[in-house]
N, C-alpha and C positions, 0 to 999 in steps of 0.2 A: 459205234454202233449209231444207224442212223434214227433221226427223230421222224415221228409219225405225225403228219399234219393233215386235217382233216378239215376239207374246204366245204363248211356248211352254209354258204350263202345261196344256194339255191342252185338247182341244175340249170337253169336258163343261164346263170354266169360262168359256170365252170369251163364252155368252151373258149370265151374271153380271157381267161385266167390262165389256164392251163398251163400252157407254153410259156407265158410270162411269170408265173411263178417258179417254174423249173429253170428259167434262166436266171433269175433274180437270186434265189437259192443258190445254185452254183456259182455266181459273181460274189455272193457273200461268204463263200466258203463254208456252208451250211450243206450236210449231207442229211437229205430230207427226203422221206417216203410220202409224197402227196398223192391224195386221194380225195373223191367227192363221195365217200360213204365209208362208215365206221362199223365194220363186222363185229368190231369189240370196243367198246367205250373206253373201258377200262386200260386201253394199249394208246389211247389219243395222249401226243405230248402237248400239241397245239390245236387250236380250233380257229378257222377263219370264219367270219361270222358277217351277215346282215339282216336285217331284220325282213320278215319274211321267208328266211330260210328254213332248213328242218329239223330245227333244235329248238324247243322250248323248254325242257328240261336238263339241265346241266349236271344233275347228282350223279349219273353214273359214269362222268367223266372224271375219275379219281386220280388220275395221274397227271392232269392238264395242267401245265405251266401258265397260260396265258390265252384269254381269246381276245382275239384280233379285229378289231370291227373295221369293215370296209366303208362305212359310212363317217362322216366328221360328227353328225348327231347320235346320240348314246339313249336319247330319253326313252325309246321304244324297248331297251333291254336294261337299263341301268337298275329298274325297280324289280327285276326278276328275283325272287326270292331264294333260288335255286342256284343262282350264280354267285359261287363264291370264290372263283379263282379271278386273279387279276385282270381287268378289262382295260384296253386300249383301244381310243378313237384313233381316227383316220386324220393323220395332217399329210395330205397329197400335196407336193410341190407344182405339180399341174393343175391340181383342183384351185390352188392358190392364184395362179396366173390366170385362169379362167375366171374367177371371181372378179379380180381386180380390173379384168378387161369390161367384164359385164357391168359392174359397177362404174365404172369410167366413162363407159358409153353414154349409160342413160343418165350420168350427172350432166354430161356434156350436152345429150339431148335436150333435158330440161333448161339448163343454164343459157343454150343460144335459141330456146324457142323453137326448136326445129318443128315440132309437129303443126304448127301455126302455118308452115309453108307444105310441107309435105301432104297436108290433108285438107288444104285450102281447096273448096269447091267448085270455083270460078277463077278467070284470072282476077289478080288484086295487085297492089302495087304499096303494101303497108311497109313502109320502112323503119321497122321496129328496131332500135339498135338495143342489144343487151348489153349489161354492165361488163367490165372485164372479169375475168374469175377473180382478182383479188379483192372484188367488190360482192361477192357472193358467199356469204357463211353458211359452211357445211357443218352438220353435226354427225359424228360416227357413233351410233349407239352398239357397242360392244369393240373392245380395244383387244380380242385375243390375235390369233396368228392371222385372219383373214381382215379382221378390222384394222389391224396394223398395217397390212400391206396394202389395203386400199385407202388408207388416210394419207400412206406416205405417197402413194401415186397422184392422188389428188394434191397434196401441197406439192409436188413437184411442177402441177400446172399452175401453181399460185392460189387456188382456192385456201382461204382461211378456214382450217378444219380445226375443229374443236371435239376430242375424243370423249366418250363417257363409259363408264364401266362400273359394274355394282360394287367391285372392290378399287382400290386406289392401284393407277397403273403410271408408269413413267415412259415416255417417248420423248427422246430430243426433237424439239422444233415444234411439236405438237402439244399444247396445253390439253391436259387429260384431267376430266372431273368425275367424281363419282359420289354413291349416295344420292338421297331425294333432292337435295339443296342443290347439289350440281347437275341433276338432271333437268331440273327448272329451268337454271342458268343457261345450259346447253340447248333447249327446246327453245327459249324464247328469244334467241339471237339467230337462229337457224333459217335458212330461206330453202334448204334442202337438207332432207334429213336419212340418213341412210340406217338400216336396222339390221346388225349382224350378232347378235346375241343367241346364246344356245337356249333351248327350251327348259325352264325349270319352275319350280311353283312359283317363285321368285320373279320369274319375267312373264307370267302368262298375262295377257291384256297389259302388259307394261304400258302402250299408248292406249289410254282409254279415254273417255270424255274428258275429263278434267285436265288431263296432260295435253291432250290435242288442243285443248284451249289457250295453251301458252305458246303456241306457235303463232307466228306473226301471219297476217292475212295473205292467203294465196301460196304459204311455203308447200313445198312438194315433198312427199314421203316415196321412198326407194327401199322394198323390203325383200332381199333375197336371203333373209335370215329364216326366219320360222313363221309359219302361219298364225301361231298362237301367240306372237307379241302383240298384236293390234286386235283391239275389240273391233268386229267387223261393222255391227250395227252403229257403231262410235264413229267410225271411218267413214261411212255411208252419210250420216248426218252432216260431219264435218266438211264433206264434198259438197254436199246440197247446200250447206251456208255459205261456202266460197271460203270458209276458214282454210281448208286444206285445196289449194289449186289442183293438184293432180297426184295420182297414187299410181306407181307402176309396183306391180307385185307379182314376185316369181315363186311364193309359197303360199300353202293355204292349209286351212285346217282339214277338209277335206279333199284329197288330188286323186285321180284328175277331179278339177274343180267342177261340180255339177253345171248341168247346161242351164238350169233354172237360178243359179245365184245369179244374184244381181250386179254383181261386178262384171259378167260378160256386156250387160247393155249399157253401162254407166258410161257418158261422154268423158268422164274425168279419169278413169281407170283405164291403165294398160295391164293387160294379164300375158305374162310368158309362162311356159308350161314345165316349170321349175328344172332350168336350163343354164342358170347361171354359174352351177359349179357341180359338176358330177366327176364323181371317182374313175381316174382313168387306168386300166388294167395294168400297163407298163409301168407306172411310177408307181402307184399305189403297192405293186408286187414286191418293188425295191424297200418300200416302206415296211411291210410284213417281214420279209426277209431278214433287214437290220434288226427288229424287233426278235426275231427267232434267236439270229448271231447273239445278241446282248443277253439274252436270258441263257444262253448255253454257255455262255462266256462268265457267267455272273455278275453282268453288268448291269444298271439299272434301267428298266424299259423305258422307251420313249412314249410319250402321249399317255400315260397313264391317268385312268378317269378316278378321279376324288368322289367315292361313292356318297359323302356328305353334301357335296355341292352339285352332284348331279351331271357333271362334265370334267 
């Protein structure tokens, strides 16, 4: 008997996902009926969801075996009291590749001082020789799937990377720290800081004025994780003081970033419009289909969210 899969991620996304999901379900051997509407919620077996979609109350979906999120972040759904079904976040291989490319690109940009030559207003001949990568310590805050992939890519280029996470992690060839003391150690030695943590109450304003003060003078911050990880006012003050040499930011508390926000005009801030890692329909559909296959086979779901930790 086919399973009923409800695409509740929003009508605007349905045309991009419809064919990809049909192909992925067939490829996974799942007999599925896919639809972007649910005439009877009590007959829905799986929900494909994204914040801003068409469901806010999950109570009527009494038969639903799992809610499969299309975003890596689940902060906009995990606190929904009506959501009692298992929730899976998206870990899309193409998203990981995209994040690695963005992080490596901007790390190299700052490491090599490319802005100095690209933005130069007049002819100049300042032969500033950057250090080699092994002389440029990087702190990777967040050692989940994305953080580990980015850390390994930077290590392959000879950057000395120190990983930090809220709980202990182990990754061959990369020293991994955790806890408050570990965060201070990682920040005090880092010339480039990459933030790839999820949003939870414990990571909100993680980089506040006190912790930004641990950075070496002129350190660079690269944030493709969550806008809430950094205290905006504290960051602007650190930039003005020169404590932080530059901040390249891809995520913000309010998106699109309002035109009046001071980040736009600050000479030491680069804004990119949340493009570091977007979900890709083709590969994301395969992740969704594999979880449906697993569930129907009685296997453990992949990327299951821990409600207590918030991700």
